[in-house]
Residue frames as qw, qx, qy, qz and C-alpha x, y, z in Angstrom:
[[0.558, -0.752, -0.074, 0.343, 17.04, 151.52, 74.66],
 [0.348, 0.893, -0.216, 0.188, 19.45, 154.31, 73.86],
 [0.845, 0.011, -0.284, 0.454, 23.06, 153.41, 74.44],
 [0.213, 0.616, -0.193, 0.733, 23.97, 156.95, 75.45],
 [0.564, -0.686, 0.034, -0.458, 22.24, 156.88, 78.86],
 [0.910, -0.394, 0.032, 0.126, 24.10, 153.93, 80.40],
 [0.730, 0.324, -0.072, 0.598, 27.34, 154.96, 78.67],
 [0.012, 0.719, -0.137, 0.681, 27.20, 158.45, 80.19],
 [0.724, -0.623, 0.080, -0.284, 26.29, 157.03, 83.60],
 [0.946, -0.098, -0.021, 0.309, 29.18, 154.55, 83.37],
 [0.504, 0.516, -0.122, 0.682, 31.57, 157.34, 82.38],
 [0.295, -0.746, 0.141, -0.580, 30.46, 159.42, 85.37],
 [0.888, -0.451, 0.055, -0.070, 30.85, 156.45, 87.70],
 [0.867, 0.151, -0.064, 0.471, 34.29, 155.68, 86.31],
 [0.256, 0.648, -0.146, 0.702, 35.44, 159.30, 86.63],
 [0.558, -0.704, 0.119, -0.422, 34.15, 159.44, 90.20],
 [0.954, -0.262, 0.039, 0.138, 36.06, 156.25, 91.01],
 [0.697, 0.390, -0.088, 0.595, 39.19, 157.55, 89.32],
 [0.078, -0.756, 0.166, -0.628, 38.99, 160.75, 91.35],
 [0.780, -0.575, 0.100, -0.225, 38.61, 158.67, 94.50],
 [0.935, -0.008, -0.026, 0.355, 41.69, 156.60, 93.68],
 [0.519, 0.486, -0.090, 0.697, 43.82, 159.65, 92.93],
 [0.132, -0.680, 0.114, -0.712, 42.61, 161.97, 95.70],
 [0.786, -0.561, -0.065, -0.252, 41.94, 159.73, 98.70],
 [0.114, 0.624, -0.707, 0.313, 44.52, 158.86, 101.29],
 [0.648, -0.222, 0.605, -0.405, 42.60, 156.20, 103.18],
 [0.005, -0.225, 0.922, 0.315, 43.21, 152.72, 101.79],
 [0.298, 0.383, 0.849, -0.209, 39.64, 151.55, 102.37],
 [0.374, 0.742, 0.178, -0.526, 38.26, 154.50, 100.40],
 [0.142, 0.539, -0.662, -0.501, 40.73, 153.71, 97.60],
 [0.151, 0.048, 0.983, 0.096, 39.40, 150.14, 97.50],
 [0.348, 0.603, 0.606, -0.385, 35.83, 151.45, 97.37],
 [0.288, 0.726, -0.199, -0.592, 36.79, 153.71, 94.48],
 [0.015, 0.300, -0.878, -0.373, 38.29, 150.77, 92.59],
 [0.255, 0.338, 0.897, -0.127, 35.02, 148.89, 93.11],
 [0.338, 0.722, 0.256, -0.547, 33.13, 151.89, 91.71],
 [0.196, 0.587, -0.561, -0.549, 35.33, 151.81, 88.60],
 [0.088, -0.042, 0.981, 0.170, 34.71, 148.08, 88.16],
 [0.322, 0.535, 0.703, -0.340, 30.96, 148.64, 88.46],
 [0.318, 0.708, -0.121, -0.619, 31.18, 151.25, 85.71],
 [0.104, 0.355, -0.835, -0.407, 32.88, 148.69, 83.50],
 [0.203, 0.232, 0.944, -0.115, 30.15, 146.16, 84.36],
 [0.368, 0.654, 0.372, -0.546, 27.46, 148.66, 83.41],
 [0.284, 0.616, -0.460, -0.573, 29.15, 149.22, 80.04],
 [0.040, -0.155, 0.966, 0.201, 29.44, 145.48, 79.42],
 [0.276, 0.431, 0.825, -0.241, 25.76, 144.86, 80.09],
 [0.332, 0.709, 0.122, -0.610, 24.63, 147.94, 78.12],
 [0.238, 0.525, -0.630, -0.521, 26.62, 146.96, 75.05],
 [0.139, 0.034, 0.989, 0.044, 25.41, 143.37, 75.38],
 [0.347, 0.588, 0.627, -0.375, 21.80, 144.55, 75.30],
 [0.285, 0.729, -0.138, -0.607, 22.48, 147.04, 72.52],
 [0.154, 0.430, -0.783, -0.422, 24.20, 144.48, 70.28],
 [0.869, 0.024, 0.082, -0.488, 21.55, 141.80, 71.03],
 [0.183, 0.465, -0.866, -0.013, 24.22, 139.16, 71.45],
 [0.850, -0.147, -0.346, -0.369, 22.74, 135.66, 71.48],
 [0.718, 0.032, -0.592, 0.364, 25.56, 134.32, 73.64],
 [0.428, -0.882, -0.100, -0.171, 25.24, 137.16, 76.17],
 [0.744, 0.181, -0.288, 0.575, 29.00, 137.52, 76.33],
 [0.009, 0.596, -0.197, 0.779, 28.76, 140.90, 78.03],
 [0.711, -0.541, 0.051, -0.446, 26.74, 139.47, 80.89],
 [0.956, -0.093, -0.188, 0.206, 29.10, 136.51, 81.22],
 [0.513, 0.380, -0.271, 0.720, 32.09, 138.87, 81.39],
 [0.315, -0.642, 0.120, -0.689, 30.21, 140.92, 83.96],
 [0.892, -0.422, -0.062, -0.151, 29.80, 137.86, 86.19],
 [0.835, 0.116, -0.207, 0.496, 33.50, 137.11, 85.81],
 [0.194, 0.557, -0.191, 0.784, 34.36, 140.72, 86.70],
 [0.597, -0.624, 0.040, -0.502, 32.14, 140.57, 89.79],
 [0.952, -0.243, -0.132, 0.131, 33.92, 137.40, 90.94],
 [0.638, 0.292, -0.198, 0.684, 37.33, 138.99, 90.42],
 [0.110, -0.646, 0.112, -0.747, 36.19, 142.13, 92.26],
 [0.789, -0.550, -0.055, -0.268, 34.97, 140.06, 95.22],
 [0.900, -0.086, -0.147, 0.401, 38.32, 138.29, 95.47],
 [0.401, 0.480, -0.128, 0.770, 40.17, 141.58, 95.11],
 [0.343, -0.686, 0.076, -0.637, 38.21, 143.28, 97.86],
 [0.896, -0.428, -0.112, -0.042, 38.63, 140.30, 100.18],
 [0.807, 0.032, -0.124, 0.576, 42.40, 140.17, 99.79],
 [0.216, 0.569, -0.047, 0.792, 42.74, 143.97, 99.74],
 [0.523, -0.702, -0.022, -0.482, 40.70, 144.40, 102.91],
 [0.914, -0.334, -0.120, 0.196, 42.74, 141.70, 104.66],
 [0.633, 0.243, -0.107, 0.727, 45.96, 143.51, 103.71],
 [0.077, -0.663, 0.013, -0.745, 44.58, 146.87, 104.87],
 [0.729, -0.630, -0.081, -0.257, 43.46, 145.41, 108.20],
 [0.884, -0.162, -0.122, 0.420, 46.85, 143.80, 108.78],
 [0.409, 0.410, -0.075, 0.812, 48.64, 147.05, 107.97],
 [0.346, -0.708, -0.048, -0.614, 46.29, 148.93, 110.29],
 [0.855, -0.502, -0.129, 0.021, 47.04, 146.49, 113.11],
 [0.795, -0.026, -0.073, 0.601, 50.79, 146.84, 112.63],
 [0.347, 0.287, 0.038, 0.892, 51.03, 150.56, 111.92],
 [0.062, -0.524, -0.554, 0.644, 47.91, 152.04, 113.53],
 [0.304, 0.600, -0.019, -0.740, 46.87, 153.87, 110.36],
 [0.669, 0.359, 0.618, 0.203, 45.58, 153.06, 106.89],
 [0.176, 0.880, -0.101, -0.429, 46.93, 156.24, 105.33],
 [0.870, 0.440, 0.123, 0.185, 48.26, 155.46, 101.85],
 [0.281, 0.866, -0.304, 0.279, 51.02, 158.08, 102.04],
 [0.431, -0.663, 0.572, -0.220, 52.47, 156.48, 105.17],
 [0.956, 0.026, 0.289, -0.046, 52.54, 153.03, 103.55],
 [0.597, 0.727, -0.315, 0.126, 55.58, 153.99, 101.52],
 [0.110, -0.675, 0.659, -0.313, 57.69, 153.23, 104.59],
 [0.940, -0.157, 0.105, -0.284, 56.68, 149.55, 104.66],
 [0.791, 0.387, -0.412, 0.234, 60.06, 148.31, 103.49],
 [0.750, -0.632, -0.012, 0.197, 62.17, 147.22, 106.42],
 [0.214, 0.881, -0.408, 0.109, 65.49, 148.97, 106.71],
 [0.834, 0.125, -0.450, 0.294, 68.66, 146.98, 107.15],
 [0.567, -0.818, 0.087, 0.029, 70.13, 147.12, 110.59],
 [0.235, 0.779, -0.578, 0.072, 73.88, 147.66, 110.79],
 [0.894, 0.032, -0.437, 0.094, 75.89, 144.49, 111.09],
 [0.451, -0.813, 0.295, -0.222, 77.31, 144.21, 114.62],
 [0.961, -0.144, 0.148, 0.182, 79.58, 141.23, 113.94],
 [0.323, -0.698, 0.394, 0.504, 82.28, 143.34, 112.33],
 [0.458, 0.099, 0.715, 0.519, 81.93, 141.88, 108.83],
 [0.186, 0.279, -0.202, -0.920, 80.75, 143.87, 105.90],
 [0.652, 0.340, 0.576, -0.357, 78.46, 141.15, 104.60],
 [0.579, 0.701, -0.195, -0.368, 79.87, 141.45, 101.08],
 [0.214, -0.486, 0.831, 0.166, 82.36, 138.60, 101.24],
 [0.825, 0.265, -0.288, -0.408, 81.92, 135.93, 98.61],
 [0.861, -0.290, 0.418, 0.031, 82.72, 132.32, 99.24],
 [0.004, 0.613, -0.677, -0.407, 85.89, 131.23, 97.49],
 [0.910, 0.306, -0.012, -0.280, 85.45, 128.84, 94.62],
 [0.623, -0.403, 0.622, 0.252, 87.89, 125.90, 94.47],
 [0.468, 0.638, -0.399, -0.463, 89.52, 125.56, 91.08]]
């Protein structure tokens, strides 16, 4: 098997995923693009494992590990996206920059910067 065919396909998949991460505004599509990039890495791992004729099949073992990490990542990422969508009504990545809560002004009359006195 020629190594060039899967390597070129993996490069195209990775570039497509990278474009999706950089150009998309929807968080779910960004997660799908990250998965596409991970699949490109998996394809490279398996292709190089076959090409090198590794007796331990380290490339395939790393691929299984990568698939497990990707499954955990998509589960947690999708849960976060769904929670943000429930709270905000949108999954637009540009609008997620406002997720930090702003401090409300203190109505008690204190500035909030007083330090407790230390007894000597």
